[in-house]
N, C-alpha and C positions, 0 to 999 in steps of 0.2 A: 529549494526545499521541495521534497517529494510529498505526494499525497497518497494516503492509504486507499485501498480499493473501497473500503466502506465509506470514507469521507467523499470519495468521488461519486459513489452511488447515491448517497443522500443529497449531495449537491445537484446532481442531475435530476433527481426526483423533484427537488424544489424548483429548479429552473424550468422544468416542464410542467409545473403546476399540479403535481399529484398530491401535495400536502395542503393545498388551500381549499380542497373540497369541491372545486369547480371542474375538475377533469377526472373522469373515471380511469382507473388503472386496469388496462386490459391484460390478459394473459400474454399476448404477443409483445406488448410493451415491456412487461416485467421480464419475460424471457430474454428479450434483447438486452436490457440493462444488466440482468444477471450474468449473461454470457460475457459482456464487456468487463464487468467487475471481476469475474473469475479469471479472465485472461490477464488483467492487470495484476491480480493477486499472484498468479503463476509467475509472471515476470519478476515481481518483487521477491518471491521465495527463491527463485533461481539466482537473482542478483545477491541476495543475502547469503546464500550458500557459497557462491563464488567468493564473496568478500570474506566470509568466514574461513575459507580455505587459505586465502592469502594471509589473513591475520594469524592463523594457526602456523603457517610456514614461518612468518616473522617471529612468532613466539619461540619456536624451536631454534631458530638461528640466533636470536638476540636474548633469549630467556626473559623477555618482557612483552606483554601484548601491546600492539600498536594502538589499539582502541579498546575501550570497554563497551560492552553491549548497551548499557544504559546511555552512555555518551553518544554512541552511534544513533540510537533511536531518537534522542533529544535533538541532535543536529539534523537528522534526516526528515523526521516526521512532525515534530512539535511546531506549532505556529505560535509566534510571539504576538 
C-alpha cells in the first residue's frame, strides 16, 4: 500500500516531535520536509498519469476499463 505525500509529511512531523510542542519548527526544517513531500507528490502524479494512459489504452482495445479510479485509490492509498 502506498502512502500519500500528505500522510508522509504528517507522519514525519509527528516522528520528529513537531506536534507535541517540545520542538520548534524552523524554516529550514519545514523547507526540507516540504521539498521531500513535493518530490513524493510529483512521483505519484507521474505514476498516476502513466497508469491512466495504460488503462485508457486498455479501454479502447477492450471497450471496458481495467480499473475504476475509486477502486484504484482504495487499493493504493486507503489504510485498513
